[in-house]
GUKE-772458 format. One record per residue: x, y, z of N, C-alpha, C, O in turn; residue number from 1. Coordinates in steps of 0.02 Angstrom, whole numbers. Each point is the difference from the previous one (the first is absolute). Layout:
residues N
- n_u_n_v_n_w_ca_u_ca_v_ca_w_c_u_c_v_c_w_o_u_o_v_o_w_i
- X_Y_Z_X_Y_Z_X_Y_Z_X_Y_Z_NUM
...
END
This chain:
residues 307
- n_u_n_v_n_w_ca_u_ca_v_ca_w_c_u_c_v_c_w_o_u_o_v_o_w_i
- -5058_2441_630_73_-4_10_35_37_-56_-11_-15_-59_1
- 53_64_75_38_39_-48_69_-31_-9_37_-9_48_2
- -21_-8_-110_63_-34_-14_45_44_-44_-23_34_-46_3
- 88_-36_62_50_33_-39_51_-52_-22_9_-51_33_4
- 24_65_-89_51_-47_-25_63_38_-19_-4_56_-26_5
- 60_-87_38_65_28_-19_39_-53_-38_10_-55_25_6
- 13_74_-84_43_-44_-40_72_25_8_14_60_-7_7
- 31_-105_20_71_15_11_41_-31_-56_2_-62_-6_8
- 29_104_-35_43_-25_-53_70_-9_28_44_42_-10_9
- -34_-98_44_65_-15_28_50_-22_-53_-19_-13_-57_10
- 81_8_77_52_-20_-48_-5_-73_-19_17_-19_-57_11
- -39_-23_104_-1_-73_-11_-69_-28_-15_-6_-54_-29_12
- -46_90_49_-69_-23_-12_-47_59_8_17_51_29_13
- -77_-59_-56_-52_51_4_-55_-27_45_-22_-57_-7_14
- -1_99_54_-48_-23_50_-57_50_8_8_59_-14_15
- -65_-85_38_-55_43_18_-29_-23_67_-5_-60_13_16
- -13_109_29_-36_-14_62_-66_39_-1_-2_58_-20_17
- -51_-91_40_-66_32_7_-14_4_75_0_-50_35_18
- -13_111_-11_-4_12_72_-67_33_17_-24_44_-36_19
- -6_-67_90_-60_30_27_19_66_34_39_0_48_20
- -67_54_-72_18_66_26_-17_8_74_35_35_36_21
- -88_-66_-14_-23_10_69_44_-38_50_16_26_53_22
- 2_-88_-69_35_-43_47_75_-6_-15_37_-26_41_23
- -16_49_-99_69_-8_-25_17_-73_-11_59_-18_-7_24
- -109_-24_4_12_-71_-12_9_-13_-75_-40_23_-41_25
- 91_-61_25_10_-20_-70_-50_-56_-16_1_-53_31_26
- -44_66_-80_-51_-50_-16_19_-43_-60_-30_-53_-9_27
- 78_74_-31_22_-39_-57_68_25_-24_16_59_8_28
- 22_-104_-36_63_20_-32_20_-52_-51_-20_-59_5_29
- 58_80_-54_27_-47_-49_61_33_-31_14_59_11_30
- 22_-98_-51_62_26_-29_10_-28_-70_-31_-49_-20_31
- 76_81_-16_21_-22_-67_75_-7_1_35_47_19_32
- -7_-106_-39_72_-11_3_37_32_-59_29_-34_-41_33
- -31_101_39_33_37_-54_60_37_30_-9_44_42_34
- 69_-60_-64_60_34_25_18_56_-50_21_-14_-56_35
- -30_76_77_15_55_-45_70_28_10_25_38_-42_36
- 8_-58_97_69_22_9_45_-42_-45_-2_-61_6_37
- 41_92_-50_40_-39_-48_65_-26_29_19_17_56_38
- 13_-61_-95_65_-28_21_56_49_-16_44_-14_-40_39
- -46_72_72_49_52_-13_5_45_62_-40_-5_46_40
- 90_47_-46_9_47_55_-5_71_-26_7_12_-60_41
- -18_35_105_-5_70_-21_-66_15_-34_-45_-42_-1_42
- 41_102_-26_-62_19_-35_-9_-43_-62_49_-17_-33_43
- -110_0_18_-14_-44_-56_-63_23_-36_-37_42_25_44
- 26_-70_-83_-60_13_-39_-44_-62_3_23_-55_-16_45
- -84_63_35_-47_-56_5_-22_-19_-71_-31_40_-35_46
- 45_-102_15_-16_-23_-68_-75_5_-12_-41_-10_45_47
- 23_25_-107_-71_7_-17_-38_-65_14_-57_3_23_48
- 87_-59_-36_-33_-64_12_-15_-8_75_-54_-23_19_49
- 102_41_22_-9_-4_72_-55_48_23_-41_-17_42_50
- 40_77_-71_-52_48_17_-70_-28_-15_-45_6_41_51
- 38_-37_-99_-66_-26_-21_-21_-58_46_-57_-3_22_52
- 104_-42_-8_-15_-56_45_-21_26_69_-48_-24_30_53
- 85_73_-5_-16_28_66_-67_36_-1_-40_-7_47_54
- 26_46_-99_-63_37_-4_-59_-48_-2_-51_13_32_55
- 57_-68_-68_-55_-49_-2_-9_-34_68_-56_-14_21_56
- 112_2_14_-5_-28_67_-34_49_48_-41_-21_41_57
- 58_85_-47_-33_51_41_-75_2_-14_-40_7_45_58
- 23_-13_-109_-71_0_-18_-36_-58_35_-56_9_25_59
- 87_-68_-24_-32_-57_34_-7_13_75_-50_-19_30_60
- 100_50_-1_-3_14_72_-55_51_16_-37_-8_49_61
- 31_59_-92_-53_49_10_-69_-31_-10_-46_14_38_62
- 40_-56_-88_-63_-36_-11_-18_-42_60_-58_-4_21_63
- 108_-29_7_-10_-41_60_-26_43_57_-48_-18_34_64
- 80_75_-23_-20_44_55_-71_25_-9_-39_2_48_65
- 22_18_-109_-67_25_-12_-52_-55_7_-56_13_21_66
- 75_-74_-39_-47_-56_9_-14_-13_73_-53_-27_18_67
- 100_45_26_-11_-8_72_-43_56_28_-25_-4_57_68
- 15_58_-97_-40_56_22_39_62_17_-28_47_29_69
- 91_-44_-47_41_59_15_-27_62_-35_-12_-1_-61_70
- 1_54_99_-27_62_-28_54_47_-25_-11_39_-46_71
- 70_-42_76_57_41_-21_60_-45_-9_11_-47_39_72
- 29_62_-90_60_-39_-13_58_47_-11_-6_49_-38_73
- 61_-62_71_62_37_-10_53_-48_-26_2_-58_19_74
- 42_82_-63_54_-40_-27_66_35_16_10_58_-18_75
- 35_-94_51_64_29_22_58_-31_-37_3_-61_-10_76
- 44_103_-12_62_-23_-28_56_12_49_8_55_26_77
- 32_-107_-12_53_6_49_69_-4_-33_10_31_-53_78
- 36_-67_81_70_4_-20_12_-9_-74_32_42_-31_79
- -56_-97_2_14_-13_-71_-29_54_-45_30_18_-50_80
- -89_7_68_-32_50_-42_36_67_7_13_34_-50_81
- 3_-14_111_33_65_8_72_0_-27_27_53_-15_82
- 3_-112_7_68_-3_-25_4_-3_-76_53_13_-29_83
- -107_-31_-5_4_-9_-72_-3_68_-36_-37_45_21_84
- 76_-38_-74_6_63_-36_-65_20_-35_-13_59_-10_85
- -26_-109_-11_-61_14_-38_-63_-11_43_-50_-26_-24_86
- 54_47_87_-57_-9_44_-62_39_-22_-56_-22_11_87
- 66_79_-43_-58_39_-24_-37_-38_-54_-62_0_-2_88
- 99_-33_-42_-31_-41_-52_-40_-57_31_-55_-16_-22_89
- 85_-16_72_-33_-56_33_-63_23_37_-51_-33_-3_90
- 56_90_36_-58_27_35_-57_15_-48_-58_-11_16_91
- 75_37_-75_-52_14_-51_-33_-64_-23_-60_-1_-12_92
- 99_-53_5_-29_-64_-21_-47_-28_53_-53_-25_-16_93
- 72_30_79_-43_-22_55_-66_38_-1_-54_-29_6_94
- 59_95_-14_-60_42_-2_-46_-20_-58_-60_-5_8_95
- 90_-7_-66_-39_-18_-59_-31_-70_7_-55_-11_-25_96
- 90_-34_57_-23_-69_4_-52_-10_54_-48_-37_-8_97
- 56_72_64_-40_-12_60_-50_56_14_-52_-11_30_98
- 70_72_-51_-42_57_16_11_28_69_-40_40_24_99
- 94_-61_8_19_25_67_72_25_-4_42_-34_-28_100
- -28_93_54_69_25_-5_49_-39_42_-18_-28_53_101
- 80_25_-76_54_-31_38_35_55_39_25_49_-28_102
- -22_-58_94_35_47_43_68_-29_18_5_-52_31_103
- 48_87_-52_68_-23_14_24_35_63_3_62_3_104
- 14_-100_47_17_29_65_75_-4_13_35_-44_-26_105
- -10_90_67_70_0_19_14_-54_51_-46_-30_28_106
- 110_16_-17_19_-50_49_-21_19_70_-22_-43_38_107
- 29_106_-19_-20_21_67_-75_-7_10_-22_-23_52_108
- -16_43_-102_-73_-8_5_-18_-74_7_-43_-18_39_109
- 77_-24_-78_-13_-72_5_13_-25_71_-41_-37_27_110
- 97_58_2_16_-22_68_-52_24_50_-19_-37_46_111
- -5_98_-54_-50_27_46_-67_-36_-8_-35_-13_49_112
- 17_-4_-110_-62_-37_-12_5_-71_29_-48_-26_27_113
- 107_-5_-33_10_-65_31_-11_5_76_-35_-42_29_114
- 64_92_2_-9_9_72_-73_9_19_-25_-30_47_115
- -11_71_-86_-71_11_14_-39_-64_-10_-48_-14_37_116
- 67_-25_-87_-36_-63_-13_11_-52_54_-46_-34_20_117
- 108_28_3_14_-49_53_-38_17_63_-21_-44_38_118
- 11_108_-25_-38_22_58_-73_-23_-3_-34_-1_51_119
- 9_-16_-110_-69_-25_-6_-5_-75_12_-55_-27_3_120
- 113_-6_5_-1_-72_16_-17_-6_74_36_26_42_121
- -91_-60_-25_-20_-6_70_55_-28_45_2_15_59_122
- 43_-55_-87_53_-31_40_50_52_25_33_-12_51_123
- -27_69_-86_52_48_17_-27_70_12_38_47_13_124
- -104_-39_-15_-29_67_7_15_31_68_7_61_5_125
- -2_-102_47_10_27_67_73_0_22_15_22_56_126
- 30_-47_-97_71_-3_20_30_70_0_-5_36_-50_127
- 35_-14_105_25_69_4_61_13_-44_10_56_-23_128
- 31_-108_11_62_10_-38_7_-55_-52_-1_-59_16_129
- 9_80_-79_8_-48_-54_57_21_-46_9_60_-14_130
- 29_-109_-8_47_11_-55_-25_-42_-58_-10_-61_7_131
- 0_92_-64_-33_-32_-57_47_-6_-60_36_47_-16_132
- -37_-106_-16_37_-10_-62_-48_-29_-52_-33_-50_11_133
- 30_83_-68_-38_-25_-57_49_-14_-56_25_47_-32_134
- -10_-110_21_51_-20_-49_-34_-22_-64_-34_-51_-2_135
- 44_89_-51_-28_-16_-65_53_-19_-50_57_-14_18_136
- -76_13_-82_47_-18_-52_49_55_-17_57_-13_-16_137
- -80_76_19_42_56_-18_28_39_58_54_29_-6_138
- -90_-28_62_21_43_55_-16_-31_67_-39_-47_6_139
- 72_75_45_-13_-17_70_-24_63_34_35_51_1_140
- -95_-54_29_-25_56_39_12_-14_74_-12_-55_25_141
- 36_107_9_15_-5_72_-40_55_35_2_58_-20_142
- -37_-76_73_-38_49_38_2_-18_74_2_-59_18_143
- -3_110_24_-8_-11_71_-60_40_23_-11_57_-21_144
- -27_-87_66_-60_31_27_7_2_76_12_-51_32_145
- -19_111_-5_2_9_73_-65_32_21_-12_60_-12_146
- -30_-100_42_-67_25_16_-39_11_-64_-8_-45_-40_147
- -16_106_32_-38_16_-61_43_34_-52_-25_21_-53_148
- 90_-14_66_44_37_-44_46_-46_-41_28_-48_27_149
- -22_62_-91_50_-33_-42_65_39_7_5_57_-24_150
- 44_-86_56_62_36_15_55_-12_-51_50_36_-1_151
- -60_-85_-42_48_-13_-54_-39_-29_-58_-42_-45_9_152
- 55_69_-70_-33_-27_-60_48_9_-58_8_55_-27_153
- 24_-110_7_49_4_-54_-8_-60_-47_-25_-53_18_154
- 48_64_-79_-1_-52_-51_70_-8_-28_34_50_-12_155
- -13_-112_2_67_-13_-26_-5_-46_-61_-43_-45_-2_156
- 86_54_-48_-1_-43_-60_32_-67_15_51_-18_-29_157
- -81_-19_75_28_-63_24_-49_-57_-9_1_-48_39_158
- -44_52_-88_-49_-52_-12_34_-65_-23_57_0_-23_159
- -93_-56_31_29_-65_-12_15_-14_-74_49_-33_-16_160
- -91_58_-29_14_-8_-71_62_41_-18_44_-24_-36_161
- -41_84_62_57_44_-14_66_-31_25_50_0_-37_162
- -50_-26_98_61_-30_27_18_-65_-36_59_-15_-10_163
- -109_-23_-9_13_-64_-35_35_12_-65_48_-36_-17_164
- -69_85_-21_32_13_-65_63_41_8_44_-2_-44_165
- -38_40_98_60_40_10_58_-39_29_58_16_-14_166
- -72_-69_53_53_-35_35_1_-75_-12_52_-32_11_167
- -107_3_-33_-5_-73_-3_-12_-27_-70_-20_-57_-8_168
- 33_98_-43_-4_-23_-70_-68_-31_-15_-5_-50_-36_169
- -47_80_63_-67_-24_-15_-25_-55_46_-57_-23_-8_170
- 98_1_54_-23_-49_50_-12_-70_-27_-40_-37_29_171
- 73_18_-83_-12_-65_-30_40_-56_34_-24_-57_4_172
- 83_72_20_43_-52_28_5_2_75_-36_36_34_173
- 83_-76_-9_15_0_72_28_67_21_40_30_-37_174
- -61_-6_95_24_64_26_54_-13_51_-14_-23_56_175
- 77_36_-74_55_-17_46_11_56_51_-34_52_-1_176
- 82_-63_45_13_47_55_24_67_-26_-15_52_29_177
- 54_-52_-84_24_63_-28_-58_42_-26_-2_61_10_178
- -45_-94_-44_-60_36_-24_-38_29_59_-21_58_-2_179
- 12_-97_53_-38_23_58_36_57_35_-32_48_23_180
- 98_-52_-19_38_53_33_-6_66_-37_-2_53_32_181
- -1_-55_-98_-5_62_-39_-67_35_14_-2_61_6_182
- -51_-100_-2_-66_29_16_0_25_72_-24_55_15_183
- 50_-97_30_0_18_71_37_66_12_-23_43_38_184
- 81_-36_-70_39_62_9_-38_60_-25_0_53_31_185
- -33_-61_-88_-38_56_-29_-58_19_46_-13_59_11_186
- -22_-108_15_-56_14_45_23_34_64_-31_47_24_187
- 86_-72_5_24_29_63_23_72_-11_-13_43_42_188
- 48_-30_-97_22_68_-13_-59_48_-8_3_57_22_189
- -56_-82_-54_-58_43_-14_-44_9_61_-22_55_14_190
- 8_-110_22_-49_2_53_30_8_70_-35_19_47_191
- 99_-35_-40_32_4_65_-7_67_35_-11_2_60_192
- 17_55_-97_-7_65_33_-71_15_24_-10_47_39_193
- -39_-86_-62_-70_16_15_-29_-46_54_-40_21_41_194
- 61_-84_-41_-28_-50_44_45_-11_60_61_12_-3_195
- -90_-37_58_39_-15_60_-31_-57_38_-61_-11_-5_196
- 101_-27_44_-27_-56_39_-53_21_50_-39_-42_24_197
- 36_106_-7_-51_23_48_-70_-6_-28_-49_0_38_198
- 43_-4_-104_-67_-3_-30_-38_-62_23_-60_5_15_199
- 93_-62_-12_-34_-61_22_-14_3_75_-48_-31_24_200
- 89_66_14_-10_7_72_-60_44_15_-35_-10_50_201
- 22_59_-94_-52_50_13_-69_-22_-22_-50_26_26_202
- 45_-73_-72_-66_-20_-24_5_-56_-51_53_-28_-11_203
- -110_13_-19_-2_-55_-49_32_21_-66_-3_58_-20_204
- 35_-106_-12_26_9_-68_-47_-38_-47_-8_-61_5_205
- -24_98_-50_-53_-27_-42_22_-3_-72_31_47_-25_206
- -47_-102_-9_19_-9_-69_-60_-5_-46_-47_-39_13_207
- 47_77_-67_-51_-4_-52_33_-16_-66_59_17_-10_208
- -95_-48_-35_27_-15_-65_5_-75_-12_-9_-41_46_209
- 24_23_-109_-3_-70_-21_48_-46_35_-16_-58_11_210
- 76_82_8_48_-45_31_-25_-23_69_9_-59_17_211
- -40_103_21_-25_-20_66_-58_-48_-7_-6_-48_39_212
- -37_60_-88_-56_-46_-13_27_-68_-21_-27_-52_19_213
- 80_52_-60_29_-63_-24_31_-40_57_-5_-61_2_214
- 36_96_45_28_-35_59_-56_-34_39_7_-57_21_215
- -62_93_-11_-57_-29_35_-27_-61_-37_-16_-51_31_216
- 10_56_-97_-25_-56_-40_47_-60_7_-23_-57_6_217
- 88_69_-7_48_-55_7_-6_-33_68_-2_-62_4_218
- -1_102_49_-4_-29_67_-63_-42_7_2_-55_29_219
- -57_79_-55_-63_-38_5_4_-64_-42_-27_-51_19_220
- 62_55_-77_5_-58_-44_42_-56_31_-11_-58_-15_221
- 59_76_58_41_-51_32_-25_-17_70_35_-33_39_222
- -95_56_-23_-32_-20_62_17_42_61_-12_-21_56_223
- 39_81_-67_15_45_56_-51_56_1_2_45_-43_224
- -46_-46_90_-53_50_3_29_68_15_44_8_42_225
- -69_43_-77_19_69_12_-47_28_53_-59_9_-12_226
- 86_3_71_-41_22_57_0_75_4_53_32_5_227
- -112_-2_-7_-9_72_6_44_39_-50_25_54_15_228
- -17_-83_-74_37_33_-53_75_5_11_34_37_-35_229
- -7_-74_83_71_6_18_42_-45_-44_-10_-60_-4_230
- 59_90_-30_47_-36_-44_69_2_32_33_52_-3_231
- -10_-106_34_64_0_35_59_14_-47_3_-29_-55_232
- 42_71_75_58_17_-41_43_-62_-13_28_-7_-54_233
- -23_-38_103_40_-60_-11_-28_-42_-57_39_-28_-39_234
- -104_24_33_-30_-39_-55_9_36_-66_8_-32_-52_235
- -8_99_53_12_38_-61_72_-11_-24_13_-9_-59_236
- 35_9_106_70_-13_-18_8_-71_-29_36_-9_-49_237
- -69_-39_79_5_-69_-24_-28_-7_-71_28_-35_-42_238
- -83_69_29_-30_-2_-66_45_35_-51_6_-23_-57_239
- 24_78_77_47_35_-44_58_-45_-20_19_-4_-58_240
- 9_-31_107_56_-45_-14_-22_-57_-45_37_-20_-45_241
- -96_-6_56_-25_-56_-40_-10_20_-73_23_-34_-45_242
- -56_90_35_-14_22_-68_62_23_-37_7_-11_-60_243
- 40_43_96_61_24_-32_43_-58_-25_38_9_-47_244
- -44_-67_78_40_-58_-19_-29_-38_-59_29_-49_-23_245
- -87_71_-1_-34_-35_-54_-3_42_-64_-7_61_4_246
- 13_-93_-62_-13_36_-63_-75_14_-6_-40_-29_37_247
- 22_72_-82_-70_23_-5_-50_-57_-7_-51_0_34_248
- 65_-48_-77_-48_-54_-12_-16_-39_63_-57_-20_10_249
- 106_10_33_-11_-36_63_-30_45_53_-38_-22_43_250
- 55_86_-46_-27_49_48_-76_3_-4_-35_4_51_251
- 10_-6_-112_-72_6_-11_-39_-59_28_-61_4_8_252
- 97_-59_6_-34_-60_26_-3_-1_76_-30_-46_29_253
- 61_94_5_-1_2_73_-71_16_23_-31_47_-26_254
- 3_-85_73_-69_9_21_-16_72_19_36_32_38_255
- -92_-7_-66_-25_66_18_31_58_-37_-25_56_6_256
- 78_-67_-44_33_55_-35_-35_12_-67_-1_-45_-42_257
- -28_104_32_-34_14_-64_48_-5_-58_55_29_2_258
- -73_-65_-54_44_-11_-57_21_66_-33_56_6_-24_259
- -102_43_23_16_63_-34_45_45_42_20_54_-23_260
- -3_-75_84_45_38_42_65_-37_16_43_26_35_261
- -36_-87_-62_57_-42_18_66_33_-19_50_-9_36_262
- -48_47_-91_63_31_-21_22_55_48_60_10_9_263
- -107_26_21_18_58_41_0_-16_75_19_43_40_264
- -39_-103_-21_-5_-16_71_67_3_37_1_25_57_265
- 55_-49_-85_63_7_38_17_72_17_18_15_57_266
- -23_30_-106_15_70_14_-49_29_51_20_38_43_267
- -84_-57_-49_-50_25_46_14_-24_71_-3_39_48_268
- 17_-103_-40_12_-28_66_65_28_30_3_12_61_269
- 47_-3_-102_62_30_24_-12_71_25_27_21_51_270
- -69_16_-87_-18_68_23_-34_-2_68_16_40_44_271
- -62_-87_-35_-35_-6_64_49_-18_55_-5_25_56_272
- 54_-68_-71_49_-19_51_43_60_20_16_8_59_273
- 2_35_-107_38_60_17_-43_48_41_25_31_47_274
- -89_-25_-64_-45_41_40_-3_-25_72_-3_40_47_275
- 3_-106_-39_1_-28_68_64_17_37_0_18_59_276
- 56_-22_-96_65_17_31_1_72_23_24_16_54_277
- -50_29_-96_5_71_14_-50_24_53_12_50_33_278
- -67_-85_-26_-51_21_49_0_-43_63_-33_18_49_279
- 68_-74_-50_-2_-45_57_-63_-42_4_-16_-27_53_280
- -20_21_-108_-65_-36_0_11_-75_4_34_-29_-42_281
- -64_-2_92_0_-73_4_-56_-30_-40_-1_-60_-13_282
- -46_102_-7_-54_-23_-43_-30_61_-36_9_57_21_283
- -44_-70_-76_-37_50_-36_-74_-18_6_-18_-59_-3_284
- -23_109_11_-72_-11_6_-34_15_-66_3_56_-25_285
- -34_-106_-3_-29_4_-67_-64_42_0_-42_-7_44_286
- 36_49_-95_-63_35_-12_-17_-3_-74_44_1_-43_287
- -108_-6_30_-25_3_-69_-29_69_-15_-30_12_-53_288
- 38_34_100_-22_69_-9_61_41_-19_56_-14_20_289
- -68_66_-60_56_42_-20_-22_56_-46_-47_36_14_290
- 83_-29_-69_-10_56_-46_-73_9_-21_-26_56_4_291
- -7_-109_-25_-68_7_-25_-48_22_55_-45_40_-12_292
- 55_-66_72_-43_19_56_13_71_23_-45_36_21_293
- 109_-15_-26_16_69_15_-31_48_-49_-22_55_19_294
- 18_-75_-82_-31_43_-51_-75_6_13_-30_52_-13_295
- -1_-105_38_-71_4_18_-9_54_53_-48_39_-4_296
- 92_-37_54_-5_51_52_5_70_-31_-35_46_21_297
- 79_-38_-69_7_65_-33_-62_17_-40_-22_58_0_298
- -7_-107_-33_-61_12_-39_-58_20_45_-43_40_-20_299
- 41_-67_80_-54_16_46_8_70_29_-49_34_17_300
- 111_-12_-10_11_68_24_-6_6_75_-13_-49_34_301
- 21_110_-8_-1_12_72_-65_-22_34_-1_-19_58_302
- -54_22_-95_-65_-19_30_-7_-74_9_-41_-23_39_303
- 83_-16_-76_-4_-72_6_-59_-31_-36_-17_-57_13_304
- -15_95_-58_-57_-27_-36_2_26_-72_35_48_-16_305
- -73_-82_-26_-3_20_-70_-32_68_-7_-49_16_33_306
- 78_25_-78_-29_66_-12_-67_-7_-36_-32_51_-15_307
END
């Protein structure tokens, strides 16, 4: 069995997936709760302490992958890394610590890799029309797939950490209607020209990223089974209202909500609600496939096998 591994340096956490090259089946994965996106807006400098903590976390992820038998390892830098002013310094530290180069990808490439990765999910491989959203801490990737073609691949600086610090003062307190309206207006102005209600009519709307996984965890924790990965929009709206009405300390106690995401969950859920409004989605279909699985496809190349 030939195994490949991809480490994703996301804005809110660092993750690795180990994938069987022959079957595209994910055989192992783990993550490190390291948030590298800072509490600031615009271009920023990644603090040396944060760089060191992240590099050591990447080392542990690579060690994990190699212990599973991974023969090749790729490390990807996404929104937080491409936005930081000293990304070259950080890339050099990763190389020195791990011995594997850090590849910093553009937003469009990230969106295309997400689309390729979702296509490897058996649940959606045969669906002719897909609209895909990958919501992270720093950015939102949007892609549409029609048959075998990616017809839209864009990235927007609309990640949940970014919105939380830009509009919600760090997400510590109750999120009132005025706060929500400011985010909603920004999202509609940015995404309205790109999305349309016809998207939900034409095919499945699929969600990747921590917020969708957290919704599934919450529903399961309160005894509502997630059937075929379907996350009803009505339940997402109810959870958004519930969490927005609570201060951070109480938010973290809501069943199924990861404590390390409690601060950004209101902004994330509000974003998902706006995506539902703009696409007409009555539900989002959860996938755990995405960027890392798409990178595996790229590593395999046109032949579909290891060189």
